[in-house]
CHARMM-style PDB file with segment names, atoms N, HN, CA, C and O in Angstrom:
ATOM      1  N   MET     1     110.471-157.892 147.058  1.00  0.00      PROA
ATOM      2  CA  MET     1     110.376-156.229 146.851  1.00  0.00      PROA
ATOM      3  C   MET     1     109.261-155.788 147.883  1.00  0.00      PROA
ATOM      4  O   MET     1     108.251-156.450 147.647  1.00  0.00      PROA
ATOM      5  N   GLN     2     109.116-155.131 148.678  1.00  0.00      PROA
ATOM      6  HN  GLN     2     109.937-154.594 148.870  1.00  0.00      PROA
ATOM      7  CA  GLN     2     108.161-154.554 149.248  1.00  0.00      PROA
ATOM      8  C   GLN     2     107.320-153.714 148.888  1.00  0.00      PROA
ATOM      9  O   GLN     2     107.981-152.760 148.478  1.00  0.00      PROA
ATOM     10  N   PRO     3     106.121-153.460 148.781  1.00  0.00      PROA
ATOM     11  CA  PRO     3     105.456-152.269 148.418  1.00  0.00      PROA
ATOM     12  C   PRO     3     105.563-151.115 148.986  1.00  0.00      PROA
ATOM     13  O   PRO     3     105.631-151.152 150.215  1.00  0.00      PROA
ATOM     14  N   LEU     4     105.610-149.823 148.355  1.00  0.00      PROA
ATOM     15  HN  LEU     4     105.555-149.793 147.357  1.00  0.00      PROA
ATOM     16  CA  LEU     4     105.707-148.760 149.101  1.00  0.00      PROA
ATOM     17  C   LEU     4     104.384-148.162 149.800  1.00  0.00      PROA
ATOM     18  O   LEU     4     103.368-147.909 149.152  1.00  0.00      PROA
ATOM     19  N   LEU     5     104.494-147.976 151.086  1.00  0.00      PROA
ATOM     20  HN  LEU     5     105.319-148.181 151.612  1.00  0.00      PROA
ATOM     21  CA  LEU     5     103.628-147.469 151.751  1.00  0.00      PROA
ATOM     22  C   LEU     5     103.423-145.927 151.973  1.00  0.00      PROA
ATOM     23  O   LEU     5     104.491-145.315 151.960  1.00  0.00      PROA
ATOM     24  N   PRO     6     102.353-145.182 152.165  1.00  0.00      PROA
ATOM     25  CA  PRO     6     102.515-143.828 152.227  1.00  0.00      PROA
ATOM     26  C   PRO     6     103.049-143.567 154.109  1.00  0.00      PROA
ATOM     27  O   PRO     6     102.666-144.250 155.059  1.00  0.00      PROA
ATOM     28  N   LYS     7     103.847-142.579 154.143  1.00  0.00      PROA
ATOM     29  HN  LYS     7     104.158-142.024 153.372  1.00  0.00      PROA
ATOM     30  CA  LYS     7     104.530-142.135 155.490  1.00  0.00      PROA
ATOM     31  C   LYS     7     103.239-142.090 156.505  1.00  0.00      PROA
ATOM     32  O   LYS     7     102.329-141.330 156.172  1.00  0.00      PROA
ATOM     33  N   ALA     8     103.133-142.620 157.357  1.00  0.00      PROA
ATOM     34  HN  ALA     8     103.873-143.236 157.628  1.00  0.00      PROA
ATOM     35  CA  ALA     8     102.399-142.309 158.614  1.00  0.00      PROA
ATOM     36  C   ALA     8     102.542-140.916 159.377  1.00  0.00      PROA
ATOM     37  O   ALA     8     103.559-140.597 159.992  1.00  0.00      PROA
ATOM     38  N   LYS     9     101.595-140.260 159.281  1.00  0.00      PROA
ATOM     39  HN  LYS     9     100.769-140.520 158.781  1.00  0.00      PROA
ATOM     40  CA  LYS     9     101.673-138.846 160.118  1.00  0.00      PROA
ATOM     41  C   LYS     9     101.941-138.916 161.514  1.00  0.00      PROA
ATOM     42  O   LYS     9     101.615-139.817 162.287  1.00  0.00      PROA
ATOM     43  N   SER    10     102.522-137.951 161.736  1.00  0.00      PROA
ATOM     44  HN  SER    10     102.787-137.219 161.108  1.00  0.00      PROA
ATOM     45  CA  SER    10     102.530-137.961 163.338  1.00  0.00      PROA
ATOM     46  C   SER    10     100.930-137.715 164.072  1.00  0.00      PROA
ATOM     47  O   SER    10      99.842-137.419 163.577  1.00  0.00      PROA
ATOM     48  N   THR    11     101.324-137.961 165.323  1.00  0.00      PROA
ATOM     49  HN  THR    11     102.207-138.202 165.726  1.00  0.00      PROA
ATOM     50  CA  THR    11      99.887-137.947 166.145  1.00  0.00      PROA
ATOM     51  C   THR    11      99.806-136.241 166.280  1.00  0.00      PROA
ATOM     52  O   THR    11      98.692-135.723 166.354  1.00  0.00      PROA
ATOM     53  N   SER    12     100.879-135.505 166.304  1.00  0.00      PROA
ATOM     54  HN  SER    12     101.784-135.926 166.243  1.00  0.00      PROA
ATOM     55  CA  SER    12     100.887-134.125 166.732  1.00  0.00      PROA
ATOM     56  C   SER    12     100.173-133.196 165.259  1.00  0.00      PROA
ATOM     57  O   SER    12      99.415-132.234 165.380  1.00  0.00      PROA
ATOM     58  N   GLU    13     100.622-133.750 163.990  1.00  0.00      PROA
ATOM     59  HN  GLU    13     101.238-134.532 163.891  1.00  0.00      PROA
ATOM     60  CA  GLU    13      99.932-133.512 162.788  1.00  0.00      PROA
ATOM     61  C   GLU    13      98.277-133.713 162.923  1.00  0.00      PROA
ATOM     62  O   GLU    13      97.413-132.897 162.601  1.00  0.00      PROA
ATOM     63  N   ALA    14      98.129-134.823 163.400  1.00  0.00      PROA
ATOM     64  HN  ALA    14      98.831-135.485 163.662  1.00  0.00      PROA
ATOM     65  CA  ALA    14      96.740-135.392 163.242  1.00  0.00      PROA
ATOM     66  C   ALA    14      96.026-134.408 164.158  1.00  0.00      PROA
ATOM     67  O   ALA    14      95.166-133.673 163.673  1.00  0.00      PROA
ATOM     68  N   ASP    15      96.334-134.346 165.477  1.00  0.00      PROA
ATOM     69  HN  ASP    15      97.032-134.944 165.872  1.00  0.00      PROA
ATOM     70  CA  ASP    15      95.778-133.419 166.657  1.00  0.00      PROA
ATOM     71  C   ASP    15      95.547-132.147 166.067  1.00  0.00      PROA
ATOM     72  O   ASP    15      94.396-131.713 166.108  1.00  0.00      PROA
ATOM     73  N   ALA    16      96.585-131.362 165.436  1.00  0.00      PROA
ATOM     74  HN  ALA    16      97.520-131.715 165.402  1.00  0.00      PROA
ATOM     75  CA  ALA    16      96.523-130.234 164.733  1.00  0.00      PROA
ATOM     76  C   ALA    16      95.298-129.680 163.482  1.00  0.00      PROA
ATOM     77  O   ALA    16      94.808-128.620 163.093  1.00  0.00      PROA
ATOM     78  N   ARG    17      95.206-131.099 163.196  1.00  0.00      PROA
ATOM     79  HN  ARG    17      95.603-131.961 163.512  1.00  0.00      PROA
ATOM     80  CA  ARG    17      94.185-130.938 161.961  1.00  0.00      PROA
ATOM     81  C   ARG    17      92.934-130.641 162.424  1.00  0.00      PROA
ATOM     82  O   ARG    17      92.210-129.728 162.027  1.00  0.00      PROA
ATOM     83  N   ASP    18      92.626-131.724 163.573  1.00  0.00      PROA
ATOM     84  HN  ASP    18      93.214-132.466 163.895  1.00  0.00      PROA
ATOM     85  CA  ASP    18      91.446-131.814 164.369  1.00  0.00      PROA
ATOM     86  C   ASP    18      90.936-130.471 165.037  1.00  0.00      PROA
ATOM     87  O   ASP    18      89.799-130.008 165.132  1.00  0.00      PROA
ATOM     88  N   ARG    19      92.005-130.065 165.411  1.00  0.00      PROA
ATOM     89  HN  ARG    19      92.929-130.441 165.334  1.00  0.00      PROA
ATOM     90  CA  ARG    19      91.646-128.731 166.391  1.00  0.00      PROA
ATOM     91  C   ARG    19      91.337-127.512 165.513  1.00  0.00      PROA
ATOM     92  O   ARG    19      90.459-126.707 165.823  1.00  0.00      PROA
ATOM     93  N   ASN    20      92.187-127.386 164.259  1.00  0.00      PROA
ATOM     94  HN  ASN    20      92.900-128.041 164.006  1.00  0.00      PROA
ATOM     95  CA  ASN    20      91.756-126.533 163.064  1.00  0.00      PROA
ATOM     96  C   ASN    20      90.988-127.252 161.877  1.00  0.00      PROA
ATOM     97  O   ASN    20      91.596-127.664 160.889  1.00  0.00      PROA
ATOM     98  N   PRO    21      89.791-127.361 162.011  1.00  0.00      PROA
ATOM     99  CA  PRO    21      89.127-127.832 160.653  1.00  0.00      PROA
ATOM    100  C   PRO    21      89.325-126.926 159.397  1.00  0.00      PROA
ATOM    101  O   PRO    21      89.834-125.813 159.535  1.00  0.00      PROA
ATOM    102  N   ARG    22      88.980-127.329 158.320  1.00  0.00      PROA
ATOM    103  HN  ARG    22      88.567-128.233 158.207  1.00  0.00      PROA
ATOM    104  CA  ARG    22      88.973-126.504 157.032  1.00  0.00      PROA
ATOM    105  C   ARG    22      87.593-125.878 157.092  1.00  0.00      PROA
ATOM    106  O   ARG    22      86.695-126.609 157.512  1.00  0.00      PROA
ATOM    107  N   PRO    23      87.334-124.834 156.793  1.00  0.00      PROA
ATOM    108  CA  PRO    23      86.413-124.014 156.535  1.00  0.00      PROA
ATOM    109  C   PRO    23      85.176-124.800 155.783  1.00  0.00      PROA
ATOM    110  O   PRO    23      85.384-124.966 154.581  1.00  0.00      PROA
ATOM    111  N   GLU    24      83.911-125.320 156.284  1.00  0.00      PROA
ATOM    112  HN  GLU    24      83.742-125.185 157.261  1.00  0.00      PROA
ATOM    113  CA  GLU    24      82.898-125.977 154.996  1.00  0.00      PROA
ATOM    114  C   GLU    24      83.001-125.227 153.572  1.00  0.00      PROA
ATOM    115  O   GLU    24      83.066-123.998 153.596  1.00  0.00      PROA
ATOM    116  N   SER    25      83.014-125.752 152.606  1.00  0.00      PROA
ATOM    117  HN  SER    25      82.961-126.750 152.587  1.00  0.00      PROA
ATOM    118  CA  SER    25      83.136-125.293 150.911  1.00  0.00      PROA
ATOM    119  C   SER    25      81.713-124.666 150.649  1.00  0.00      PROA
ATOM    120  O   SER    25      81.466-123.924 149.699  1.00  0.00      PROA
ATOM    121  N   GLY    26      80.680-125.115 151.751  1.00  0.00      PROA
ATOM    122  HN  GLY    26      80.881-125.718 152.523  1.00  0.00      PROA
ATOM    123  CA  GLY    26      79.260-124.874 151.076  1.00  0.00      PROA
ATOM    124  C   GLY    26      78.591-125.986 150.240  1.00  0.00      PROA
ATOM    125  O   GLY    26      77.411-125.905 149.897  1.00  0.00      PROA
ATOM    126  N   THR    27      79.342-126.966 149.944  1.00  0.00      PROA
ATOM    127  HN  THR    27      80.300-127.032 150.222  1.00  0.00      PROA
ATOM    128  CA  THR    27      78.467-127.993 149.158  1.00  0.00      PROA
ATOM    129  C   THR    27      78.112-129.461 150.110  1.00  0.00      PROA
ATOM    130  O   THR    27      78.036-130.635 149.749  1.00  0.00      PROA
ATOM    131  N   SER    28      77.955-128.872 151.353  1.00  0.00      PROA
ATOM    132  HN  SER    28      78.018-127.918 151.646  1.00  0.00      PROA
ATOM    133  CA  SER    28      77.637-129.746 152.098  1.00  0.00      PROA
ATOM    134  C   SER    28      75.996-130.618 152.015  1.00  0.00      PROA
ATOM    135  O   SER    28      74.975-130.012 151.692  1.00  0.00      PROA
ATOM    136  N   ALA    29      76.008-131.907 152.322  1.00  0.00      PROA
ATOM    137  HN  ALA    29      76.838-132.399 152.584  1.00  0.00      PROA
ATOM    138  CA  ALA    29      74.782-132.562 152.110  1.00  0.00      PROA
ATOM    139  C   ALA    29      73.487-131.831 153.059  1.00  0.00      PROA
ATOM    140  O   ALA    29      72.270-131.828 152.876  1.00  0.00      PROA
ATOM    141  N   ASN    30      74.209-131.322 153.971  1.00  0.00      PROA
ATOM    142  HN  ASN    30      75.198-131.325 154.121  1.00  0.00      PROA
ATOM    143  CA  ASN    30      72.983-130.397 155.040  1.00  0.00      PROA
ATOM    144  C   ASN    30      72.750-129.162 154.695  1.00  0.00      PROA
ATOM    145  O   ASN    30      72.148-128.456 155.505  1.00  0.00      PROA
ATOM    146  N   ASP    31      73.173-128.595 153.398  1.00  0.00      PROA
ATOM    147  HN  ASP    31      73.662-129.168 152.740  1.00  0.00      PROA
ATOM    148  CA  ASP    31      73.153-127.177 152.981  1.00  0.00      PROA
ATOM    149  C   ASP    31      71.659-127.162 152.595  1.00  0.00      PROA
ATOM    150  O   ASP    31      71.338-127.850 151.627  1.00  0.00      PROA
ATOM    151  N   ALA    32      70.793-126.518 153.185  1.00  0.00      PROA
ATOM    152  HN  ALA    32      71.054-125.958 153.972  1.00  0.00      PROA
ATOM    153  CA  ALA    32      69.274-126.267 153.117  1.00  0.00      PROA
ATOM    154  C   ALA    32      69.070-125.262 151.902  1.00  0.00      PROA
ATOM    155  O   ALA    32      68.072-124.561 151.734  1.00  0.00      PROA
ATOM    156  N   LYS    33      70.290-125.323 151.016  1.00  0.00      PROA
ATOM    157  HN  LYS    33      71.100-125.893 151.153  1.00  0.00      PROA
ATOM    158  CA  LYS    33      70.073-124.399 149.888  1.00  0.00      PROA
ATOM    159  C   LYS    33      69.964-124.965 148.673  1.00  0.00      PROA
ATOM    160  O   LYS    33      70.531-124.478 147.695  1.00  0.00      PROA
ATOM    161  N   PHE    34      69.220-126.059 148.611  1.00  0.00      PROA
ATOM    162  HN  PHE    34      68.760-126.455 149.406  1.00  0.00      PROA
ATOM    163  CA  PHE    34      69.326-126.864 147.195  1.00  0.00      PROA
ATOM    164  C   PHE    34      68.371-126.202 146.309  1.00  0.00      PROA
ATOM    165  O   PHE    34      67.565-125.405 146.789  1.00  0.00      PROA
ATOM    166  N   GLY    35      68.390-126.475 144.989  1.00  0.00      PROA
ATOM    167  HN  GLY    35      69.045-127.122 144.598  1.00  0.00      PROA
ATOM    168  CA  GLY    35      67.135-125.924 144.229  1.00  0.00      PROA
ATOM    169  C   GLY    35      65.876-126.788 143.937  1.00  0.00      PROA
ATOM    170  O   GLY    35      65.719-127.900 144.440  1.00  0.00      PROA
ATOM    171  N   PHE    36      64.959-126.181 143.060  1.00  0.00      PROA
ATOM    172  HN  PHE    36      65.087-125.277 142.652  1.00  0.00      PROA
ATOM    173  CA  PHE    36      63.607-127.277 143.259  1.00  0.00      PROA
ATOM    174  C   PHE    36      63.828-128.255 142.408  1.00  0.00      PROA
ATOM    175  O   PHE    36      62.969-129.137 142.381  1.00  0.00      PROA
ATOM    176  N   ALA    37      64.802-128.361 141.650  1.00  0.00      PROA
ATOM    177  HN  ALA    37      65.499-127.644 141.671  1.00  0.00      PROA
ATOM    178  CA  ALA    37      65.133-129.812 140.837  1.00  0.00      PROA
ATOM    179  C   ALA    37      65.497-131.006 141.868  1.00  0.00      PROA
ATOM    180  O   ALA    37      64.866-132.016 142.183  1.00  0.00      PROA
ATOM    181  N   THR    38      66.540-130.589 142.203  1.00  0.00      PROA
ATOM    182  HN  THR    38      67.052-129.769 141.947  1.00  0.00      PROA
ATOM    183  CA  THR    38      67.299-131.365 143.270  1.00  0.00      PROA
ATOM    184  C   THR    38      66.479-132.023 144.520  1.00  0.00      PROA
ATOM    185  O   THR    38      66.703-133.169 144.912  1.00  0.00      PROA
ATOM    186  N   ARG    39      65.551-131.202 145.067  1.00  0.00      PROA
ATOM    187  HN  ARG    39      65.369-130.272 144.748  1.00  0.00      PROA
ATOM    188  CA  ARG    39      64.359-131.398 145.907  1.00  0.00      PROA
ATOM    189  C   ARG    39      63.419-132.274 145.265  1.00  0.00      PROA
ATOM    190  O   ARG    39      62.913-133.259 145.801  1.00  0.00      PROA
ATOM    191  N   ALA    40      63.200-131.860 144.056  1.00  0.00      PROA
ATOM    192  HN  ALA    40      63.612-131.059 143.620  1.00  0.00      PROA
ATOM    193  CA  ALA    40      62.078-132.839 143.580  1.00  0.00      PROA
ATOM    194  C   ALA    40      62.400-133.887 143.326  1.00  0.00      PROA
ATOM    195  O   ALA    40      61.470-134.674 143.503  1.00  0.00      PROA
ATOM    196  N   ILE    41      63.621-134.519 142.851  1.00  0.00      PROA
ATOM    197  HN  ILE    41      64.376-133.880 142.707  1.00  0.00      PROA
ATOM    198  CA  ILE    41      64.499-135.795 142.645  1.00  0.00      PROA
ATOM    199  C   ILE    41      64.599-136.446 143.894  1.00  0.00      PROA
ATOM    200  O   ILE    41      64.281-137.635 143.852  1.00  0.00      PROA
ATOM    201  N   HSD    42      64.885-136.090 144.788  1.00  0.00      PROA
ATOM    202  HN  HSD    42      65.144-135.124 144.822  1.00  0.00      PROA
ATOM    203  CA  HSD    42      65.107-136.903 146.063  1.00  0.00      PROA
ATOM    204  C   HSD    42      63.669-137.098 146.679  1.00  0.00      PROA
ATOM    205  O   HSD    42      63.322-138.184 147.143  1.00  0.00      PROA
ATOM    206  N   HSD    43      62.794-135.910 146.657  1.00  0.00      PROA
ATOM    207  HN  HSD    43      63.076-135.028 146.280  1.00  0.00      PROA
ATOM    208  CA  HSD    43      61.398-136.514 147.208  1.00  0.00      PROA
ATOM    209  C   HSD    43      60.633-137.544 146.748  1.00  0.00      PROA
ATOM    210  O   HSD    43      59.853-138.139 147.491  1.00  0.00      PROA
ATOM    211  N   GLY    44      60.820-137.893 145.253  1.00  0.00      PROA
ATOM    212  HN  GLY    44      61.453-137.409 144.649  1.00  0.00      PROA
ATOM    213  CA  GLY    44      60.250-138.687 144.795  1.00  0.00      PROA
ATOM    214  C   GLY    44      60.593-140.323 145.082  1.00  0.00      PROA
ATOM    215  O   GLY    44      59.929-141.253 144.623  1.00  0.00      PROA
ATOM    216  N   TYR    45      61.628-140.439 145.833  1.00  0.00      PROA
ATOM    217  HN  TYR    45      62.167-139.684 146.206  1.00  0.00      PROA
ATOM    218  CA  TYR    45      62.178-141.569 145.969  1.00  0.00      PROA
ATOM    219  C   TYR    45      61.856-142.215 147.361  1.00  0.00      PROA
ATOM    220  O   TYR    45      62.043-141.521 148.360  1.00  0.00      PROA
ATOM    221  N   ASP    46      61.431-143.376 147.485  1.00  0.00      PROA
ATOM    222  HN  ASP    46      61.279-143.940 146.673  1.00  0.00      PROA
ATOM    223  CA  ASP    46      61.259-143.916 148.820  1.00  0.00      PROA
ATOM    224  C   ASP    46      62.131-145.118 149.149  1.00  0.00      PROA
ATOM    225  O   ASP    46      61.882-146.200 148.617  1.00  0.00      PROA
ATOM    226  N   PRO    47      63.180-144.974 150.032  1.00  0.00      PROA
ATOM    227  CA  PRO    47      64.176-145.992 150.144  1.00  0.00      PROA
ATOM    228  C   PRO    47      63.233-147.137 151.431  1.00  0.00      PROA
ATOM    229  O   PRO    47      63.930-147.977 152.000  1.00  0.00      PROA
ATOM    230  N   ALA    48      61.912-147.080 151.739  1.00  0.00      PROA
ATOM    231  HN  ALA    48      61.346-146.397 151.277  1.00  0.00      PROA
ATOM    232  CA  ALA    48      61.479-147.962 152.570  1.00  0.00      PROA
ATOM    233  C   ALA    48      61.294-149.557 151.698  1.00  0.00      PROA
ATOM    234  O   ALA    48      61.421-150.714 152.097  1.00  0.00      PROA
ATOM    235  N   GLY    49      60.950-148.988 150.391  1.00  0.00      PROA
ATOM    236  HN  GLY    49      60.847-148.048 150.067  1.00  0.00      PROA
ATOM    237  CA  GLY    49      60.665-150.088 149.733  1.00  0.00      PROA
ATOM    238  C   GLY    49      61.644-150.822 149.039  1.00  0.00      PROA
ATOM    239  O   GLY    49      61.326-151.801 148.365  1.00  0.00      PROA
ATOM    240  N   PHE    50      63.083-150.344 149.171  1.00  0.00      PROA
ATOM    241  HN  PHE    50      63.341-149.548 149.719  1.00  0.00      PROA
ATOM    242  CA  PHE    50      64.201-151.184 148.605  1.00  0.00      PROA
ATOM    243  C   PHE    50      65.506-151.197 149.921  1.00  0.00      PROA
ATOM    244  O   PHE    50      66.451-150.487 150.262  1.00  0.00      PROA
ATOM    245  N   PRO    51      64.928-152.321 150.299  1.00  0.00      PROA
ATOM    246  CA  PRO    51      66.096-152.609 151.468  1.00  0.00      PROA
ATOM    247  C   PRO    51      67.452-152.335 151.097  1.00  0.00      PROA
ATOM    248  O   PRO    51      67.697-152.411 149.893  1.00  0.00      PROA
ATOM    249  N   ASN    52      68.530-151.986 151.994  1.00  0.00      PROA
ATOM    250  HN  ASN    52      68.331-151.924 152.972  1.00  0.00      PROA
ATOM    251  CA  ASN    52      69.595-151.838 151.618  1.00  0.00      PROA
ATOM    252  C   ASN    52      70.121-151.164 150.763  1.00  0.00      PROA
ATOM    253  O   ASN    52      71.330-151.224 150.539  1.00  0.00      PROA
ATOM    254  N   ALA    53      69.171-150.272 150.025  1.00  0.00      PROA
ATOM    255  HN  ALA    53      68.189-150.223 150.207  1.00  0.00      PROA
ATOM    256  CA  ALA    53      69.628-149.224 149.232  1.00  0.00      PROA
ATOM    257  C   ALA    53      69.780-147.930 149.498  1.00  0.00      PROA
ATOM    258  O   ALA    53      69.306-147.416 150.511  1.00  0.00      PROA
ATOM    259  N   GLY    54      70.553-147.193 148.483  1.00  0.00      PROA
ATOM    260  HN  GLY    54      70.939-147.610 147.660  1.00  0.00      PROA
ATOM    261  CA  GLY    54      71.261-145.933 149.394  1.00  0.00      PROA
ATOM    262  C   GLY    54      70.178-144.629 148.201  1.00  0.00      PROA
ATOM    263  O   GLY    54      69.627-145.081 147.197  1.00  0.00      PROA
ATOM    264  N   GLN    55      70.094-143.513 148.467  1.00  0.00      PROA
ATOM    265  HN  GLN    55      70.542-143.146 149.282  1.00  0.00      PROA
ATOM    266  CA  GLN    55      69.538-142.946 147.801  1.00  0.00      PROA
ATOM    267  C   GLN    55      70.037-142.444 146.319  1.00  0.00      PROA
ATOM    268  O   GLN    55      71.223-142.142 146.186  1.00  0.00      PROA
ATOM    269  N   PRO    56      69.136-142.353 145.207  1.00  0.00      PROA
ATOM    270  CA  PRO    56      70.030-141.996 144.169  1.00  0.00      PROA
ATOM    271  C   PRO    56      71.154-141.068 143.901  1.00  0.00      PROA
ATOM    272  O   PRO    56      71.180-139.988 144.491  1.00  0.00      PROA
ATOM    273  N   ARG    57      71.885-141.326 143.241  1.00  0.00      PROA
ATOM    274  HN  ARG    57      71.864-142.204 142.761  1.00  0.00      PROA
ATOM    275  CA  ARG    57      72.799-139.841 142.973  1.00  0.00      PROA
ATOM    276  C   ARG    57      72.604-139.069 141.885  1.00  0.00      PROA
ATOM    277  O   ARG    57      72.037-139.653 140.961  1.00  0.00      PROA
ATOM    278  N   VAL    58      72.864-138.053 141.719  1.00  0.00      PROA
ATOM    279  HN  VAL    58      73.325-137.579 142.470  1.00  0.00      PROA
ATOM    280  CA  VAL    58      72.343-136.761 141.055  1.00  0.00      PROA
ATOM    281  C   VAL    58      73.715-136.171 140.444  1.00  0.00      PROA
ATOM    282  O   VAL    58      74.527-135.510 141.091  1.00  0.00      PROA
ATOM    283  N   PHE    59      73.828-136.526 139.089  1.00  0.00      PROA
ATOM    284  HN  PHE    59      73.168-137.063 138.564  1.00  0.00      PROA
ATOM    285  CA  PHE    59      75.137-135.957 138.470  1.00  0.00      PROA
ATOM    286  C   PHE    59      74.746-134.661 137.690  1.00  0.00      PROA
ATOM    287  O   PHE    59      73.875-134.566 136.826  1.00  0.00      PROA
ATOM    288  N   LEU    60      75.450-133.823 138.102  1.00  0.00      PROA
ATOM    289  HN  LEU    60      76.158-133.900 138.805  1.00  0.00      PROA
ATOM    290  CA  LEU    60      75.135-132.407 138.061  1.00  0.00      PROA
ATOM    291  C   LEU    60      76.415-132.028 136.522  1.00  0.00      PROA
ATOM    292  O   LEU    60      77.412-131.308 136.458  1.00  0.00      PROA
ATOM    293  N   ASN    61      75.871-132.733 135.723  1.00  0.00      PROA
ATOM    294  HN  ASN    61      75.062-133.318 135.775  1.00  0.00      PROA
ATOM    295  CA  ASN    61      76.899-132.656 134.562  1.00  0.00      PROA
ATOM    296  C   ASN    61      75.740-132.532 132.967  1.00  0.00      PROA
ATOM    297  O   ASN    61      74.585-132.948 132.873  1.00  0.00      PROA
ATOM    298  N   SER    62      76.519-131.871 131.978  1.00  0.00      PROA
ATOM    299  HN  SER    62      77.457-131.533 132.054  1.00  0.00      PROA
ATOM    300  CA  SER    62      75.744-131.599 131.061  1.00  0.00      PROA
ATOM    301  C   SER    62      76.673-131.606 129.833  1.00  0.00      PROA
ATOM    302  O   SER    62      77.849-131.272 129.980  1.00  0.00      PROA
ATOM    303  N   THR    63      76.171-131.996 128.555  1.00  0.00      PROA
ATOM    304  HN  THR    63      75.216-132.268 128.435  1.00  0.00      PROA
ATOM    305  CA  THR    63      76.918-132.196 127.401  1.00  0.00      PROA
ATOM    306  C   THR    63      76.614-130.973 126.477  1.00  0.00      PROA
ATOM    307  O   THR    63      75.546-130.372 126.361  1.00  0.00      PROA
ATOM    308  N   TYR    64      77.485-130.806 126.016  1.00  0.00      PROA
ATOM    309  HN  TYR    64      78.353-131.294 126.111  1.00  0.00      PROA
ATOM    310  CA  TYR    64      77.361-129.482 124.781  1.00  0.00      PROA
ATOM    311  C   TYR    64      77.571-129.823 123.337  1.00  0.00      PROA
ATOM    312  O   TYR    64      78.632-130.370 123.037  1.00  0.00      PROA
ATOM    313  N   ASP    65      76.770-129.590 122.495  1.00  0.00      PROA
ATOM    314  HN  ASP    65      75.908-129.146 122.738  1.00  0.00      PROA
ATOM    315  CA  ASP    65      77.041-129.534 121.268  1.00  0.00      PROA
ATOM    316  C   ASP    65      77.526-128.769 120.538  1.00  0.00      PROA
ATOM    317  OT1 ASP    65      77.644-129.044 119.344  1.00  0.00      PROA
TER     318      ASP     65
END
């Protein structure tokens, strides 16, 4: 039994998507409107001391009692 594979999109569909990109949601990593706490967490991290390491993730969630 062959595994089901997703249907390949036509070239014209892909071209149309590239010509008409979706508007940005405002949550881009290039957005300069980060709050102080986010900037402070990333400022204290020096990736030069850790080869092949990425920047630590910031999880924006909380628990409520």
